[in-house]
Backbone bond lengths (Angstrom), bond angles and torsions (degrees), N, CA, C in turn:
res aa  C-N    CA-C-N  psi(-1)  N-CA   C-N-CA  omega(-1)  CA-C   N-CA-C  phi
1 M - - - 1.477 - - 1.527 109.69 -
2 D 1.325 115.86 134.38 1.458 120.87 179.18 1.524 109.73 -88.11
3 Y 1.320 116.85 96.74 1.459 121.48 -175.42 1.530 112.88 -70.84
4 K 1.326 116.92 -18.90 1.464 120.60 -179.36 1.522 112.05 -64.41
5 N 1.313 117.44 -28.16 1.458 121.57 -176.38 1.528 113.46 -99.70
6 I 1.319 116.44 10.28 1.472 120.57 178.98 1.521 109.06 -98.69
7 N 1.324 118.03 135.53 1.464 119.93 -178.30 1.532 111.80 -73.46
8 D 1.331 115.22 168.28 1.465 120.69 -173.76 1.529 112.69 -59.44
9 D 1.326 116.77 -43.67 1.466 119.59 -177.75 1.526 111.79 -60.36
10 E 1.327 115.61 -41.00 1.467 119.81 179.47 1.530 110.49 -67.72
11 L 1.339 115.65 -38.72 1.464 119.12 178.85 1.531 110.69 -64.44
12 I 1.332 116.37 -40.33 1.469 120.48 177.77 1.531 110.24 -61.20
13 M 1.335 115.92 -42.42 1.470 119.79 178.31 1.518 110.84 -61.30
14 L 1.329 116.29 -41.04 1.464 120.10 179.09 1.530 111.15 -66.65
15 I 1.332 115.46 -36.80 1.462 119.86 178.08 1.523 110.22 -64.54
16 Q 1.328 115.72 -39.59 1.466 120.04 177.68 1.526 111.62 -64.40
17 E 1.323 114.91 -20.27 1.467 120.55 175.39 1.534 111.17 -95.68
18 S 1.359 114.54 16.23 1.476 122.32 175.47 1.512 114.50 71.19
19 S 1.340 116.44 36.27 1.463 119.92 177.27 1.532 110.16 -88.82
20 D 1.328 116.51 109.13 1.463 121.24 177.47 1.524 110.98 -68.14
21 E 1.324 116.37 -31.10 1.468 120.45 179.67 1.528 110.67 -65.87
22 A 1.333 116.68 -40.41 1.466 120.84 178.43 1.526 110.37 -65.87
23 K 1.324 115.94 -39.60 1.473 120.20 179.00 1.529 110.22 -64.14
24 E 1.319 115.94 -42.05 1.466 120.42 178.22 1.524 111.11 -64.17
25 A 1.322 116.34 -37.92 1.469 120.66 179.28 1.528 110.73 -63.25
26 L 1.341 116.85 -42.03 1.466 120.29 178.33 1.514 111.08 -68.41
27 Y 1.320 116.91 -37.15 1.465 119.99 179.16 1.529 110.00 -63.81
28 I 1.324 116.67 -45.02 1.473 120.18 179.33 1.534 110.33 -60.85
29 K 1.333 116.31 -39.60 1.469 120.97 -178.40 1.525 112.48 -68.96
30 Y 1.335 117.19 -37.67 1.469 120.12 -172.11 1.530 114.66 -117.41
31 R 1.331 117.45 13.54 1.464 118.72 -177.87 1.529 111.63 -65.40
32 Y 1.330 117.65 -19.91 1.467 120.48 178.01 1.526 111.07 -59.72
33 I 1.336 116.70 -27.60 1.472 120.71 179.86 1.525 110.06 -64.72
34 V 1.332 116.23 -41.55 1.467 120.48 177.38 1.522 109.34 -59.28
35 G 1.322 116.74 -44.88 1.466 121.36 179.83 1.513 112.75 -61.14
36 I 1.325 116.15 -40.24 1.472 120.79 -179.68 1.525 111.25 -60.24
37 Y 1.329 116.40 -47.82 1.470 119.44 -174.86 1.523 113.25 -79.42
38 V 1.319 117.08 -29.51 1.469 119.21 173.62 1.529 108.82 -64.82
39 K 1.323 116.89 -42.02 1.470 120.84 178.45 1.532 110.64 -65.88
40 K 1.331 116.36 -40.49 1.475 121.17 -177.96 1.525 111.22 -60.74
41 Y 1.335 116.97 -40.05 1.464 120.50 -174.12 1.538 113.52 -105.69
42 K 1.320 116.70 7.92 1.464 121.21 -177.52 1.522 112.37 -57.28
43 K 1.316 117.12 -49.08 1.464 121.68 -177.08 1.523 111.09 -62.37
44 V 1.331 116.45 -43.52 1.461 120.75 179.26 1.525 110.40 -63.61
45 A 1.328 116.30 -44.70 1.467 120.81 -179.29 1.525 110.79 -59.11
46 L 1.321 116.67 -45.30 1.462 120.28 -179.97 1.519 111.57 -63.38
47 S 1.334 116.95 -38.75 1.463 120.24 -179.77 1.524 111.57 -67.49
48 L 1.325 116.50 -23.28 1.464 120.83 178.01 1.525 112.07 -93.16
49 G 1.333 115.89 3.54 1.455 120.62 178.84 1.519 113.32 77.98
50 M 1.314 116.37 20.91 1.457 120.64 -178.35 1.527 109.67 -91.56
51 D 1.309 116.70 130.55 1.456 121.80 179.50 1.524 109.96 -68.76
52 L 1.329 116.71 139.92 1.461 120.30 -177.54 1.523 112.38 -65.08
53 S 1.327 116.73 -29.37 1.471 119.04 177.00 1.526 109.71 -66.81
54 D 1.338 116.68 -34.13 1.463 120.42 176.91 1.531 110.40 -69.14
55 L 1.334 115.60 -39.11 1.468 120.00 178.01 1.522 110.11 -62.65
56 N 1.326 116.10 -43.78 1.461 120.90 179.07 1.526 110.86 -64.18
57 Q 1.339 116.50 -38.81 1.463 120.90 178.81 1.521 110.87 -63.59
58 E 1.336 116.79 -41.20 1.466 120.70 177.82 1.528 110.39 -62.09
59 A 1.332 116.16 -40.65 1.457 120.54 178.29 1.526 111.23 -62.65
60 L 1.326 116.41 -40.05 1.465 120.72 179.43 1.527 111.51 -67.81
61 V 1.337 116.29 -35.94 1.469 119.65 175.86 1.524 109.51 -63.71
62 G 1.341 115.82 -41.92 1.468 119.89 176.83 1.516 111.66 -62.01
63 F 1.325 116.31 -38.74 1.464 122.02 177.55 1.522 109.98 -62.05
64 S 1.315 116.03 -46.91 1.463 121.13 179.84 1.528 111.66 -63.27
65 D 1.341 115.69 -41.73 1.468 120.14 177.18 1.523 110.96 -59.09
66 A 1.338 115.41 -40.82 1.465 120.33 -178.85 1.529 110.99 -62.89
67 I 1.312 116.45 -45.99 1.468 120.87 -179.37 1.532 111.12 -64.28
68 N 1.330 115.14 -39.50 1.468 119.26 -176.92 1.528 113.38 -75.99
69 N 1.325 116.83 -21.55 1.472 120.16 -175.34 1.528 113.92 -116.15
70 Y 1.310 117.16 8.97 1.470 120.41 -178.46 1.531 110.74 -63.91
71 N 1.357 115.11 133.72 1.473 119.27 -176.05 1.532 114.10 -130.47
72 N 1.332 116.65 19.20 1.469 121.92 175.13 1.525 114.96 68.51
73 T 1.330 117.94 14.79 1.472 118.82 178.67 1.520 111.88 -80.75
74 S 1.316 117.36 -14.20 1.463 123.06 175.97 1.517 107.60 -150.70
75 S 1.330 116.54 175.63 1.462 118.30 178.61 1.530 108.82 -66.87
76 L 1.315 116.51 152.08 1.458 120.86 -176.15 1.524 111.27 -62.03
77 N 1.337 117.48 -43.78 1.463 118.69 -178.40 1.539 111.97 -64.30
78 T 1.339 116.82 -34.00 1.467 120.50 176.38 1.523 110.41 -66.46
79 F 1.326 116.16 -42.47 1.458 121.08 -179.09 1.532 110.87 -67.32
80 I 1.328 116.48 -40.63 1.467 120.33 177.15 1.526 109.81 -61.95
81 S 1.331 116.45 -44.85 1.465 120.98 179.28 1.519 111.19 -57.84
82 L 1.332 115.92 -45.19 1.466 121.56 -179.97 1.529 111.15 -61.38
83 C 1.321 116.19 -47.54 1.470 120.45 -177.50 1.524 112.38 -67.36
84 V 1.322 116.27 -40.78 1.464 120.46 179.69 1.526 110.28 -64.66
85 E 1.334 116.32 -46.62 1.468 118.59 -178.07 1.523 111.58 -66.18
86 R 1.319 117.34 -42.05 1.469 119.99 179.52 1.525 111.22 -63.26
87 R 1.324 116.65 -38.64 1.463 120.01 178.72 1.526 110.16 -63.63
88 I 1.330 116.55 -44.09 1.465 120.84 178.98 1.523 110.48 -64.57
89 Q 1.332 117.12 -43.75 1.460 121.00 179.91 1.532 110.66 -58.86
90 G 1.322 115.91 -43.38 1.458 120.37 178.86 1.519 112.14 -63.52
91 A 1.326 116.48 -39.54 1.464 120.95 179.87 1.524 110.98 -67.37
92 L 1.322 117.24 -38.19 1.462 120.95 179.08 1.529 111.02 -68.05
93 L 1.327 116.24 -40.46 1.460 120.03 176.67 1.527 110.48 -61.60
94 K 1.323 115.57 -43.21 1.460 120.33 179.69 1.522 110.57 -63.00
95 A 1.328 116.70 -40.89 1.467 121.05 179.34 1.519 110.62 -64.35
96 S 1.328 116.75 -39.95 1.463 120.97 179.43 1.523 111.04 -65.42
97 R 1.335 116.63 -44.68 1.469 120.34 179.46 1.527 110.78 -62.91
98 K 1.326 115.73 -41.81 1.463 119.88 -179.22 1.517 110.63 -65.10
99 K 1.306 116.24 -40.15 1.460 121.12 -178.94 1.525 110.87 -65.27
100 N 1.326 116.35 -29.00 1.460 120.51 -175.66 1.526 113.22 -108.79
101 Q 1.329 116.31 31.45 1.458 120.40 -179.89 1.524 111.83 -63.21
102 V 1.300 116.69 -38.54 1.456 120.77 -176.19 1.522 109.07 -79.68
103 L 1.318 115.42 113.81 1.459 121.53 -172.67 1.516 113.27 -57.67
104 N 1.302 117.78 -46.54 1.454 119.65 -176.13 1.521 112.18 -64.55
105 D 1.332 116.41 -34.15 1.455 119.49 176.25 1.521 110.40 -70.36
106 A 1.323 115.94 -42.52 1.460 120.92 -177.04 1.512 112.24 -65.32
107 L 1.337 116.49 -33.46 1.458 119.69 -175.00 1.524 112.94 -113.29
108 S 1.315 117.17 22.01 1.447 119.38 179.08 1.528 110.44 -60.48
109 L 1.329 115.23 122.49 1.461 119.84 -177.86 1.522 112.24 -72.83
110 E 1.329 116.67 -22.38 1.456 119.43 -175.58 1.526 113.51 -95.93
111 H 1.324 116.90 -11.73 1.467 120.12 -178.92 1.525 110.52 -66.08
112 I 1.318 116.36 134.51 1.468 121.38 179.30 1.522 108.89 -86.68
113 Y 1.349 116.62 120.82 1.451 121.95 179.57 1.521 109.56 -96.54
114 N 1.327 114.93 119.04 1.458 121.22 -170.84 1.519 114.25 -56.89
115 C 1.350 116.92 -36.78 1.457 118.51 -175.02 1.534 111.55 -66.04
116 F 1.340 116.72 -23.77 1.463 120.33 179.73 1.531 112.06 -111.38
117 N 1.321 116.05 -8.89 1.456 121.71 -176.59 1.528 110.80 54.34
118 S 1.311 115.96 36.74 1.464 120.76 179.46 1.520 109.62 -156.83
119 S 1.329 115.39 167.08 1.455 120.31 179.92 1.521 110.01 -83.20
120 L 1.343 115.93 166.25 1.462 119.79 175.90 1.520 110.10 -60.20
121 A 1.333 115.99 -37.01 1.463 119.98 178.09 1.530 110.74 -57.59
122 D 1.340 116.02 -42.28 1.467 119.76 178.93 1.529 111.33 -69.82
123 I 1.335 115.73 -37.38 1.462 120.17 -177.76 1.524 111.29 -62.32
124 I 1.332 116.84 -42.62 1.459 119.61 -174.80 1.524 112.93 -102.77
125 S 1.330 116.55 2.55 1.459 120.07 -176.70 1.521 112.12 -81.65
126 D 1.339 115.62 150.66 1.462 121.56 173.66 1.521 110.92 -89.27
127 N 1.335 116.29 -4.93 1.455 122.40 177.71 1.530 113.44 55.15
128 N 1.304 116.33 50.28 1.466 118.97 174.67 1.522 109.65 -134.20
129 E 1.303 116.23 170.32 1.463 121.58 -174.18 1.521 112.79 -60.34
130 N 1.307 116.94 -34.61 1.456 121.56 -176.86 1.520 113.26 -92.35
131 D 1.327 116.04 14.47 1.462 120.18 -178.25 1.528 109.95 -55.88
132 P 1.331 118.22 119.07 1.468 120.73 -179.53 1.510 113.73 -63.39
133 L 1.345 116.91 -15.24 1.462 119.00 178.29 1.524 110.85 -65.29
134 T 1.326 116.76 -29.90 1.460 120.63 178.81 1.525 109.78 -61.27
135 K 1.313 115.25 -42.55 1.465 120.64 178.11 1.521 110.75 -70.82
136 L 1.336 115.47 -37.51 1.463 119.84 -176.64 1.520 111.60 -58.49
137 T 1.323 117.65 -40.57 1.456 121.03 -176.93 1.526 111.77 -65.72
138 R 1.331 117.04 -17.50 1.459 120.30 178.88 1.528 111.95 -106.68
139 D 1.324 115.76 -1.96 1.459 120.13 -173.19 1.526 110.61 -72.14
140 E 1.344 116.70 131.35 1.455 120.34 179.75 1.523 112.26 -69.76
141 H 1.340 116.44 -15.47 1.459 120.63 178.86 1.541 111.55 -99.38
142 Y 1.304 113.51 28.11 1.469 120.69 -175.61 1.533 112.44 -53.59
143 E 1.332 116.92 -48.88 1.466 120.29 -176.21 1.520 111.50 -64.29
144 A 1.338 116.36 -40.99 1.465 119.85 178.20 1.514 110.53 -63.40
145 L 1.325 115.55 -37.46 1.455 120.27 179.56 1.527 110.80 -65.71
146 L 1.322 115.99 -39.50 1.467 120.20 177.96 1.520 110.54 -62.94
147 N 1.329 115.85 -39.09 1.462 119.91 177.43 1.522 111.10 -63.69
148 D 1.332 116.33 -39.36 1.470 120.47 177.12 1.522 110.63 -61.11
149 I 1.322 115.40 -40.57 1.468 120.47 -177.57 1.532 110.26 -64.74
150 I 1.336 116.35 -51.43 1.463 118.90 -176.05 1.516 111.62 -67.12
151 S 1.326 117.02 -34.32 1.466 119.67 -179.56 1.525 112.07 -72.95
152 S 1.334 116.69 -17.33 1.464 120.00 179.18 1.523 112.54 -80.48
153 L 1.337 116.10 -15.19 1.462 120.31 -175.50 1.520 111.31 -85.32
154 S 1.317 115.47 140.08 1.469 120.29 173.76 1.525 108.27 -71.76
155 N 1.320 117.67 169.29 1.465 120.95 178.81 1.519 111.40 -59.33
156 T 1.324 116.78 -41.22 1.464 120.60 178.67 1.515 110.73 -64.37
157 E 1.328 116.43 -43.14 1.463 120.57 179.55 1.526 111.00 -64.09
158 K 1.326 117.00 -38.05 1.466 120.23 176.91 1.528 110.60 -63.23
159 D 1.335 116.19 -43.31 1.469 119.79 179.24 1.522 110.74 -60.15
160 V 1.324 116.15 -46.94 1.465 120.70 179.73 1.525 109.74 -63.14
161 F 1.318 115.70 -45.10 1.461 120.64 -176.80 1.525 111.64 -61.77
162 Y 1.331 116.94 -48.20 1.460 119.77 -178.30 1.529 111.46 -64.79
163 L 1.320 116.77 -38.77 1.469 119.28 177.15 1.523 110.46 -66.44
164 M 1.329 116.00 -39.77 1.467 120.76 -179.60 1.526 110.90 -61.72
165 I 1.346 116.16 -46.82 1.461 117.85 -177.18 1.525 112.48 -74.86
166 D 1.341 116.21 -12.32 1.463 119.56 172.55 1.525 111.57 -82.77
167 G 1.324 116.18 0.66 1.462 119.81 177.34 1.515 114.51 88.68
168 I 1.325 116.91 13.98 1.462 120.51 179.59 1.527 108.76 -81.99
169 N 1.334 116.73 130.97 1.464 119.04 -176.75 1.532 111.82 -76.71
170 Y 1.349 114.69 167.75 1.461 120.88 -174.69 1.523 112.54 -53.33
171 Q 1.345 115.93 -46.14 1.460 119.34 -174.83 1.526 111.31 -67.59
172 D 1.332 116.73 -39.46 1.465 119.69 178.24 1.529 111.02 -68.56
173 I 1.333 116.52 -37.39 1.466 119.63 175.13 1.526 109.23 -61.30
174 A 1.330 116.12 -43.84 1.466 120.97 178.85 1.524 110.69 -60.32
175 N 1.333 116.83 -41.57 1.467 120.93 179.47 1.523 111.16 -64.46
176 I 1.317 116.53 -44.45 1.469 120.71 -178.40 1.522 110.93 -64.08
177 L 1.345 116.08 -42.20 1.466 120.52 -177.20 1.525 112.37 -87.48
178 N 1.344 115.44 -5.14 1.463 120.87 178.88 1.532 111.82 61.25
179 V 1.343 115.12 43.06 1.467 121.66 177.13 1.528 108.00 -132.02
180 S 1.326 116.64 176.99 1.460 120.39 179.30 1.526 110.67 -80.95
181 A 1.337 115.93 157.82 1.468 120.53 176.23 1.521 110.33 -62.31
182 K 1.320 116.87 -33.57 1.465 121.10 177.61 1.523 110.44 -63.37
183 S 1.313 116.70 -40.08 1.466 121.02 177.80 1.522 110.47 -62.93
184 V 1.332 116.71 -40.06 1.464 120.99 177.39 1.529 110.01 -63.10
185 D 1.321 115.78 -44.71 1.466 120.18 179.18 1.532 110.81 -60.01
186 N 1.321 116.55 -44.21 1.470 120.60 179.03 1.532 111.11 -61.55
187 T 1.336 115.50 -40.14 1.464 119.74 179.64 1.526 110.71 -64.85
188 I 1.323 116.40 -42.04 1.461 120.06 178.92 1.527 111.02 -63.91
189 Q 1.321 117.01 -37.80 1.470 119.85 176.56 1.523 110.67 -62.88
190 R 1.331 116.82 -39.87 1.465 120.32 177.24 1.531 111.00 -63.98
191 I 1.323 115.52 -40.55 1.472 120.14 178.56 1.528 109.79 -60.84
192 K 1.326 116.29 -47.93 1.463 120.65 179.76 1.523 111.12 -57.66
193 N 1.330 115.86 -45.00 1.464 119.89 -178.92 1.525 111.35 -63.87
194 K 1.321 116.54 -41.51 1.468 119.79 179.03 1.522 110.76 -63.14
195 V 1.330 115.97 -45.05 1.461 120.18 -179.87 1.521 110.48 -61.62
196 K 1.323 117.23 -45.77 1.465 121.11 179.93 1.522 111.53 -61.75
197 N 1.326 116.72 -41.97 1.468 120.24 -179.46 1.517 111.21 -63.95
198 I 1.328 116.32 -42.66 1.470 119.98 179.56 1.511 110.68 -64.54
199 I 1.316 115.60 -41.01 1.471 120.07 179.72 1.539 110.23 -64.30
200 L 1.326 115.55 -42.44 1.467 119.35 179.45 1.524 111.83 -63.74
201 I 1.318 116.58 -41.07 1.472 121.31 179.29 1.519 110.92 -62.57
202 N 1.333 115.56 -35.46 1.454 119.70 -175.91 1.538 113.46 -95.28
203 S 1.318 116.37 1.66 1.471 118.15 -177.41 1.521 111.29 -87.09
């Protein structure tokens, strides 16, 4: 059978009947989509310490999910693109969370974050003489305070925060979370306000 001349719907039907040849035909036709999204997120993946072969594997899993779950509500290439990108986004989020498991490392006030070329202390500081961050760095309850800070963040805020401190820029964070850059900026402002409020309460 010449699979090159069979349309997508027929190939999907054949795949549902366990045709490996039909699946291979669709992969050959749409494998460029995997390449597009692996290239799009390559820099972010590397900055999170994720191996490119793992990134490519995640994209292929997304491709397979798309073929297995396609329901004709949109064009196949659009659906594949959606599934591949979402799979990659999820893998990058997971890599970021794993990288920042250790609370003290994740919230180190003195660590220099490349995307801002400054420390967390500088990012959230008001830069004045009475800045409570000055006291915080000497506070014997530092670790407890860090726990208060992280526990105050919503899941979305934690995702943004961990990506931010990994050096991921606003636009890449927006791409990973599938939101606008403005939404990311608003979330970061909320994070800053929460951190400042907690510091003030404990100062």
